[in-house]
C-alpha positions in Angstrom: -12.7 22.5 1.4 -12.2 24.3 4.5 -9.3 22.3 6.3 -11.1 22.6 10.0 -10.0 20.9 13.2 -10.1 17.3 13.7 -10.2 15.8 16.7 -8.7 12.1 16.8 -10.1 10.2 19.7 -7.4 7.7 20.5 -3.6 8.0 20.7 -2.7 4.8 19.8 -0.2 4.2 16.8 -3.8 4.3 14.2 -4.5 7.8 15.9 -0.9 9.1 15.7 -0.2 7.9 12.1 -4.4 9.6 11.0 -2.8 12.7 12.9 0.6 12.6 10.6 -1.4 12.3 7.6 -3.8 15.0 8.4 -1.3 17.8 9.7 1.0 17.2 6.8 -2.0 18.6 5.1 -2.1 21.2 6.2 -5.3 20.4 9.1 -5.2 21.3 12.7 -5.6 17.9 14.8 -6.0 17.3 18.3 -5.3 13.5 20.1 -7.7 13.2 22.5 -7.1 10.1 24.7 -7.9 8.9 28.6 -4.4 8.4 28.9 -2.1 9.6 26.8 0.0 8.2 23.8 0.2 4.4 23.3 -0.3 3.6 26.7 -2.5 1.2 25.6 -2.5 -2.0 22.8 0.6 -0.3 21.3 3.5 -0.3 23.0 3.5 -4.0 23.8 2.8 -5.5 20.4 5.9 -7.9 18.1 6.6 -4.1 16.2 6.4 -6.0 13.2 5.3 -4.4 9.7 3.6 -7.9 8.4 3.0 -6.3 5.3 2.8 -9.7 3.6 0.3 -11.2 6.0 -2.5 -11.2 4.0 -4.2 -14.9 5.2 -7.8 -13.5 7.1 -7.8 -15.7 10.6 -11.0 -17.0 9.8 -10.7 -20.0 7.1 -12.3 -23.0 6.0 -11.6 -26.0 8.4 -10.3 -23.9 11.0 -12.7 -24.8 13.5 -11.6 -27.8 13.4 -8.2 -27.0 14.7 -10.1 -24.5 17.1 -11.4 -27.1 18.6 -8.1 -28.7 19.2 -6.8 -25.8 20.6 -10.0 -24.8 22.7 -9.3 -28.1 25.1 -6.3 -26.7 26.0 -7.0 -24.1 28.5 -3.2 -22.0 27.7 -3.1 -23.3 23.9 -2.7 -20.6 21.2 -6.4 -20.3 21.6 -8.8 -19.8 24.5 -12.0 -18.5 25.9 -12.3 -17.8 29.6 -15.6 -19.6 30.5 -17.5 -16.6 32.1 -17.1 -14.6 28.8 -18.3 -17.4 27.0 -21.5 -16.4 26.3 -20.9 -12.8 25.6 -18.4 -13.9 22.7 -20.7 -16.3 21.1 -22.0 -13.9 19.0 -18.7 -13.0 17.6 -18.0 -16.4 17.0 -20.9 -17.1 15.0 -19.8 -14.3 12.4 -16.4 -15.4 12.8 -17.8 -19.4 11.2 -19.4 -17.3 8.6 -16.3 -15.5 7.5 -14.8 -18.8 7.1 -16.4 -19.9 3.9 -14.5 -19.7 0.8 -16.0 -17.3 -0.5 -15.7 -14.9 2.5 -12.1 -15.9 2.9 -11.9 -15.0 -0.8 -12.9 -11.7 -0.4 -11.2 -11.0 2.7 -7.9 -12.6 1.6 -8.2 -9.8 -1.8 -9.1 -6.9 0.6 -6.1 -7.4 2.9 -3.7 -7.8 0.0 -4.4 -4.6 -1.3 -4.1 -2.4 2.0 -0.8 -4.2 3.0 0.2 -3.7 -0.3 -0.2 0.3 0.1 1.0 -0.3 4.1 4.6 -0.6 3.6 5.2 2.5 1.4 2.8 4.3 3.4 4.9 3.8 6.6 8.4 4.9 4.3 6.5 7.9 3.6 6.0 8.4 7.2 9.4 7.6 8.5 11.1 9.8 6.4 8.8 12.6 7.2 9.0 12.4 11.0 12.4 11.1 11.3 11.8 7.8 12.4 13.7 6.0 9.3 16.4 4.5 11.8 14.3 2.8 14.1 14.1 0.6 11.2 15.1 -2.7 10.8 15.3 -4.9 7.5 16.3 -8.3 8.7 13.4 -10.1 7.5 11.3 -13.1 9.7 11.2 -16.5 10.1 8.6 -19.4 10.2 9.3 -22.2 11.7 7.6 -25.8 12.2 7.8 -28.9 14.3 5.9 -31.5 12.7 5.1 -32.2 8.8 1.3 -31.7 9.1 2.0 -28.2 9.5 5.0 -27.5 7.4 2.6 -29.1 4.3 0.2 -26.9 5.4 2.5 -23.6 5.0 3.2 -24.5 2.2 0.1 -23.9 0.8 -0.4 -20.3 2.7 3.5 -19.4 1.1 2.1 -19.9 -2.5 -1.1 -17.8 -2.2 1.3 -15.0 -0.7 3.8 -16.0 -3.8 0.7 -15.2 -6.2 0.3 -11.7 -4.7 4.5 -11.2 -5.8 5.5 -11.8 -2.0 8.8 -13.3 -1.6 8.8 -16.5 0.5 11.7 -18.6 0.4 12.1 -22.4 2.0 15.0 -22.9 3.8 16.3 -26.6 4.9 16.9 -27.3 8.6 20.6 -25.9 8.3 19.9 -22.9 6.5 18.2 -22.3 9.3 20.2 -22.9 12.3 22.9 -21.1 10.6 20.8 -18.2 10.9 19.6 -18.7 14.3 22.0 -20.5 15.7 20.3 -20.8 18.6 17.3 -23.3 17.7 17.2 -26.1 18.7 16.8 -29.9 17.0 13.0 -29.6 17.0 12.5 -27.8 13.9 11.9 -30.0 11.3 11.7 -26.7 8.6 10.7 -23.3 7.6 11.3 -20.5 5.4 12.5 -16.4 5.1 10.2 -13.9 4.7 12.5 -11.8 3.4 10.0 -8.5 3.2 9.3 -8.3 6.9 10.3 -5.1 8.5 10.6 -4.9 11.9 11.0 -1.9 14.6 13.6 -1.3 17.4 10.6 -1.2 20.0 6.8 0.1 19.1 6.5 2.4 22.3 9.7 4.1 21.4 8.3 4.8 17.7 4.7 6.0 19.2 6.6 8.4 21.4 9.2 9.8 18.7 5.9 10.4 16.5 4.0 12.1 19.5 6.8 14.0 20.0 7.1 14.7 16.6 3.3 15.9 16.2 3.5 18.6 19.3 6.5 19.9 16.8 3.7 20.2 14.2 1.7 21.9 16.1 -0.6 19.3 17.2 -2.4 19.0 20.6 -2.5 15.9 23.0 -5.6 16.1 26.0 -5.4 13.5 28.2 -9.5 12.8 29.0 -12.1 10.6 28.7 -14.6 10.6 26.5 -18.4 9.6 27.7 -20.8 10.5 25.0 -20.6 11.9 21.7 -23.3 14.0 20.1 -23.4 14.6 16.6 -24.3 17.8 14.6 -24.9 18.9 11.4 -21.3 20.3 10.9 -19.3 18.0 13.4 -19.6 16.7 16.8 -19.4 17.3 20.5 -17.5 14.9 22.5 -18.9 15.3 26.3 -15.8 13.8 28.6 -16.6 12.4 32.0 -15.6 15.3 34.0 -18.7 17.2 31.8 -16.7 19.4 29.2 -17.7 19.4 25.9 -15.6 19.5 23.1 -16.2 21.0 19.7 -15.1 18.9 16.8 -15.3 19.9 13.3 -14.3 16.5 12.5 -14.1 13.5 14.6 -12.2 10.1 13.8 -12.6 7.3 16.4 -9.5 5.4 16.5 -9.9 3.7 20.4 -8.7 0.0 19.2 -11.2 -1.9 21.3 -12.8 0.6 22.9 -14.3 1.9 19.2 -17.3 -0.2 19.6 -19.4 1.8 22.1 -18.8 4.9 20.9 -19.4 3.6 17.6 -23.1 2.2 18.8 -23.8 6.2 19.8 -23.2 7.1 16.6 -25.9 4.3 15.0 -23.1 1.8 14.1 -23.4 -1.8 15.5 -19.4 -2.9 14.5 -19.1 -6.4 15.7 -15.8 -5.9 17.2 -14.3 -8.2 19.9 -10.7 -8.2 21.8 -8.5 -10.7 21.6 -6.1 -10.5 24.6 -2.6 -11.0 23.9 0.2 -11.5 26.2 3.8 -11.1 26.1 7.0 -11.1 28.4 9.8 -8.9 27.5 13.2 -10.0 28.5 16.2 -7.7 28.8 19.0 -10.3 29.2 17.2 -13.4 28.1 21.0 -15.6 27.9 20.6 -16.5 24.0 20.8 -14.3 20.8 18.0 -14.4 18.4 18.9 -12.2 15.7 15.4 -11.7 13.4 11.9 -12.3 13.8 10.6 -15.8 15.0 7.1 -16.9 14.0 5.4 -20.4 15.3 2.8 -20.2 13.6 1.4 -24.0 14.7 1.9 -22.9 18.7 0.6 -19.3 18.1 3.5 -17.2 19.6 6.6 -14.9 18.0 9.9 -14.3 19.1 11.0 -10.4 18.9 14.1 -9.1 19.2 13.3 -5.7 20.4 16.2 -2.6 22.0 15.0 -3.1 25.1 15.4 -7.0 25.2 13.8 -10.3 23.7 9.9 -10.2 23.9 8.1 -13.6 23.5 4.4 -13.7 22.7 1.1 -14.1 21.0 -1.4 -16.2 21.6 -5.3 -15.6 21.5 -7.7 -15.2 24.3 -11.8 -14.3 24.4 -12.3 -12.8 27.8 -13.0 -8.5 26.9 -11.6 -5.9 28.7 -12.6 -6.6 32.3 -11.5 -9.8 32.9 -7.8 -9.7 35.0 -5.1 -11.1 32.9 -4.3 -15.0 33.2 -0.4 -14.6 33.4 -0.3 -18.9 33.2 -0.4 -18.1 29.6 3.0 -16.3 29.4 4.3 -19.1 31.4 2.8 -21.6 28.9 4.5 -20.0 25.9 7.8 -19.2 27.5 7.5 -23.3 28.3 7.0 -23.9 24.8 9.7 -21.2 23.1 12.5 -22.9 25.1 11.6 -26.6 23.3 12.7 -24.2 20.3 15.3 -22.0 22.0 16.4 -24.0 25.0 18.6 -21.8 26.3 16.2 -18.6 26.7 16.1 -16.9 30.6 13.6 -15.1 31.6 14.6 -13.5 35.0 13.5 -9.7 35.2 11.4 -10.2 32.2 7.9 -7.9 32.1 4.9 -9.3 31.8 2.2 -7.6 29.7 -1.5 -8.0 28.0 -3.0 -6.4 26.0 -6.4 -5.6 23.7 -6.7 -6.7 19.9 -9.4 -5.1 18.5 -11.0 -7.6 16.2 -13.6 -8.3 13.8 -14.9 -11.6 12.4 -13.6 -11.1 8.8 -10.3 -9.8 9.9 -10.7 -6.4 7.9 -10.7 -3.1 9.9 -13.7 -0.3 9.5 -11.7 2.2 7.7 -14.9 4.3 7.0 -17.3 7.3 7.5 -20.0 6.6 10.0 -22.8 5.8 8.2 -25.2 8.6 9.5 -22.6 11.3 10.2 -20.5 12.8 7.1 -18.0 14.6 9.6 -17.3 11.5 11.2 -14.6 8.5 10.4 -13.8 5.1 11.8 -10.5 3.7 11.9 -10.5 1.2 13.9 -10.6 -2.9 14.1 -7.3 -3.7 12.5 -6.6 -7.0 15.3 -2.9 -8.2 15.0 -2.3 -5.8 11.8 -2.6 -2.0 13.7 0.7 -1.5 13.6 1.3 -2.5 10.2 -1.6 -0.9 8.6 -1.5 2.3 10.5 0.0 4.4 8.2 -1.7 3.0 5.7 -5.2 4.0 7.5 -3.9 7.4 8.6 -3.6 8.2 4.4 -7.4 6.5 3.5 -8.5 8.6 6.6 -7.2 11.9 5.4 -8.4 11.5 1.7 -11.8 10.4 2.8 -12.0 13.7 5.3 -10.8 15.4 2.2 -13.3 14.3 -0.1 -10.7 12.0 -2.3 -10.5 8.6 -3.2 -8.1 6.5 -1.5 -5.8 4.4 -3.1 -6.9 1.9 -1.4 -10.5 0.6 -2.7 -12.7 1.7 1.1 -15.6 -0.9 -0.2 -14.3 -3.4 1.9 -14.0 -1.5 5.1 -16.9 0.3 5.7 -18.9 0.5 8.4 -22.4 -1.1 7.1 -21.0 -3.9 5.4 -22.3 -6.1 8.5 
């Protein structure tokens, strides 16, 4: 096939990884972003390659837990009152995706996708020279109630059916690994397969530098409209310029929905607003990523400090941040790590692009053969970006991807 010129909308981690796969195959690539590489959500995630996480957010009976969380406006899940009506259609789809049959389908699709995620990253780290930013210390899941620990055990059993290693540990073993832990913890497990990056922003900028050295162009401009044509697509910028693309990849994360709509695809995409604080001198040592599933947040030791972040807030793209959510997470983190200090910490909020069935869209547009989608990865954007890039490159070249693309189709809704 003729390689052509591929334009990628979005210079976050998914766009960067897609560009890396395409340029290795001889394609001419231009990345278009309104702010530049990793200016949005990709700079502020927890830096984990969480390939062992195959459970969709939607699950049978989750609505009961969700109601309990929603009672607390600063809990793990909240909806801003002014956004409640707007998120209602998404929530109804989420409930529909919580049936046992749908959850099994989503789990199998995530296991297939995430099963290829780490090998895809290993290839990308080697070729881009970013392998020295990788840490392999695993992840600890910690619990402070018998009910949450019992529930976790059923999840671990399912993960093991996919060949994933989950090692339940006694409390003293947990404290040996993390001496700064409080007495609150009653149990937990080590997930040794988790991989962590030193800092997600550094990774993205390193990939961007490598891509420039491979001849990839970066354009900082905002796209207002897309005009598909038989052999490609014209991109109209907000300043009135027209950019001609032979092939187009839409990888704008939470901002992809309106572009897909212009192309005739109504994707039920919304945003889970996530919060964190990164503290250069936290006053404690955390040796590896710590997950607190019952409370909806993590502690992630990065090269730039300790990041405490997570939770889910539905509030769209326009409402201002509610920084009390960071204060609530810090207060809970101190219950597990009493010595945590946050002076000098930098607060941040980002937008996770989320689809009700927890599966991204990795697919051609339904009406335009030279336009492709790579968005909706929710909490797994970093994890799934490299394998997404390989799948999109295969689709552009007319090859069969290594992962079955059917569950990620744009017309599945």
